[in-house]
C-alpha positions in Angstrom: 51.6 -17.2 -28.0 54.5 -20.0 -27.8 54.7 -22.6 -25.4 57.6 -20.6 -23.1 54.5 -18.2 -23.1 52.1 -20.0 -22.3 54.1 -21.9 -19.6 54.7 -18.6 -18.0 50.8 -17.8 -17.9 50.2 -20.9 -15.8 53.1 -20.0 -13.7 51.7 -16.4 -13.2 48.4 -17.8 -12.7 49.5 -20.2 -10.0 51.2 -17.5 -8.3 48.1 -15.3 -8.7 45.9 -18.1 -7.4 47.8 -18.5 -4.1 44.6 -18.9 -1.3 46.0 -15.2 0.4 46.0 -13.3 -2.9 43.0 -14.8 -4.7 40.2 -13.3 -2.6 41.7 -9.9 -2.9 41.6 -9.9 -7.0 39.1 -8.2 -8.1 36.4 -9.8 -10.9 38.1 -7.9 -14.1 41.5 -9.2 -12.7 40.2 -12.8 -12.1 38.4 -12.8 -15.9 41.6 -11.3 -17.3 43.6 -14.6 -15.4 40.8 -16.8 -16.7 41.0 -15.6 -20.3 44.8 -15.7 -20.5 45.0 -19.4 -19.0 42.4 -20.7 -21.5 44.5 -19.2 -24.4 47.6 -20.7 -22.6 45.9 -24.3 -22.2 45.0 -24.0 -25.9 48.6 -23.3 -27.1 49.8 -26.4 -24.5 47.5 -28.8 -25.9 48.4 -28.1 -29.7 52.1 -28.6 -28.7 51.2 -32.2 -27.0 51.6 -31.0 -22.9 49.3 -32.3 -20.7 46.8 -29.5 -19.4 45.7 -31.0 -16.1 47.2 -28.0 -14.2 45.8 -25.8 -16.2 42.5 -27.2 -15.8 42.2 -27.3 -12.1 43.3 -23.6 -12.2 40.6 -22.9 -14.7 38.3 -24.9 -12.6 39.1 -22.6 -9.3 39.2 -19.5 -11.3 35.7 -20.2 -12.2 34.6 -21.0 -9.0 36.2 -17.8 -7.8 34.3 -15.5 -10.4 31.3 -17.7 -9.8 31.5 -16.3 -6.1 32.2 -12.7 -6.7 29.2 -12.7 -9.5 26.8 -13.9 -6.6 28.2 -11.5 -4.1 27.7 -9.0 -6.4 24.4 -9.8 -7.1 23.8 -10.2 -3.6 25.0 -6.8 -2.5 22.7 -5.2 -5.6 19.5 -7.2 -4.3 20.2 -5.9 -0.7 20.6 -2.3 -2.0 17.4 -2.9 -4.0 15.6 -4.8 -1.1 16.4 -1.7 1.5 15.2 1.0 -1.0 12.4 -0.8 -1.5 11.6 -1.2 2.5 12.4 2.6 3.0 9.8 3.4 0.2 7.3 1.3 1.6 7.9 2.4 5.0 7.4 6.0 3.8 4.3 5.3 2.0 2.9 3.2 5.3 4.0 6.7 7.7 1.7 8.8 5.1 -1.0 6.2 5.1 -1.3 5.9 9.2 -0.8 10.1 9.0 -3.7 10.2 6.4 -5.7 7.6 8.6 -5.7 9.4 12.1 -6.5 12.6 10.5 -9.8 11.1 8.5 -10.6 9.6 11.8 -10.1 12.6 13.7 -12.2 14.6 10.9 -15.0 12.2 11.1 -15.4 12.4 14.9 -15.7 15.9 14.3 -18.1 16.1 11.9 -20.0 13.3 13.3 -20.3 15.7 16.8 -20.8 18.8 15.3 -24.6 19.9 15.4 -25.5 21.2 11.8 -28.9 22.4 13.1 -26.5 25.7 14.4 -24.7 25.8 11.5 -27.5 26.3 9.1 -29.9 29.0 10.7 -33.9 28.6 9.5 -35.0 31.8 7.3 -38.5 32.5 6.9 -38.7 31.4 3.4 -37.4 28.0 4.5 -40.0 27.6 7.3 -43.7 26.5 6.6 -46.5 26.2 8.9 -47.4 22.6 7.6 -44.0 21.2 8.1 -44.3 22.4 11.9 -47.7 21.2 12.4 -46.7 17.8 10.9 -43.3 17.7 12.5 -44.7 18.1 16.2 -48.5 17.2 16.6 -49.9 18.3 20.0 -51.7 15.8 22.5 -54.7 17.5 22.3 -54.9 16.8 18.2 -54.3 13.3 18.7 -57.0 13.0 21.7 -59.6 15.6 20.4 -60.9 13.3 17.2 -61.5 10.2 19.7 -63.4 12.7 22.6 -65.7 13.9 19.6 -66.6 10.5 18.6 -67.4 9.4 21.8 -69.6 12.5 22.5 -71.4 12.2 19.0 -72.1 8.4 19.8 -76.0 9.6 18.3 -76.4 10.1 14.7 -77.3 14.3 14.1 -79.0 15.7 11.4 -76.4 18.7 10.9 -73.5 18.7 13.5 -72.9 22.0 15.1 -69.8 22.6 17.3 -71.0 23.6 20.6 -69.3 26.3 22.4 -67.1 24.0 24.6 -65.6 22.2 21.8 -62.3 23.2 20.1 -62.1 22.6 16.4 -59.9 20.0 15.5 -56.9 20.9 13.0 -55.5 18.0 11.2 -52.6 18.0 9.1 -53.2 18.0 5.2 -52.9 15.0 3.7 -49.5 13.0 2.5 -48.8 13.5 -1.0 
């Protein structure tokens, strides 16, 4: 690049960086102007020209490029955030549905009488379990009545005809 081309590059950069056109440039276009302006600035400095105008343009281009990059990053972050929010919302919906279903099942199970579901069979029922599980009033009061009647020791206790024999449950293991 010669000096005339460098001056033309700076003039082109000035036109492209007008306030109404600069925001409309894409990131690759801005990068292309920046690279061309850097090369033109180097040529101008090698030939003894001042680079104040080129430095100002480079600074403006750097700011615009940084702004566009931040905008792209923000849009990408927003897109990722919205996608994450949708996934979280979807999983939350499923968790609520599961919680409702589980609580309904637990309530139904708690109200279901399992004794009606499981029928007793002859092999499951034993006479000792029925006596042990429901003692009658006679079995609890009869021993006290016998003890009160037999306050005097007898040599051989014989049950009288009016007394009923006492059935005690078998001893616990």
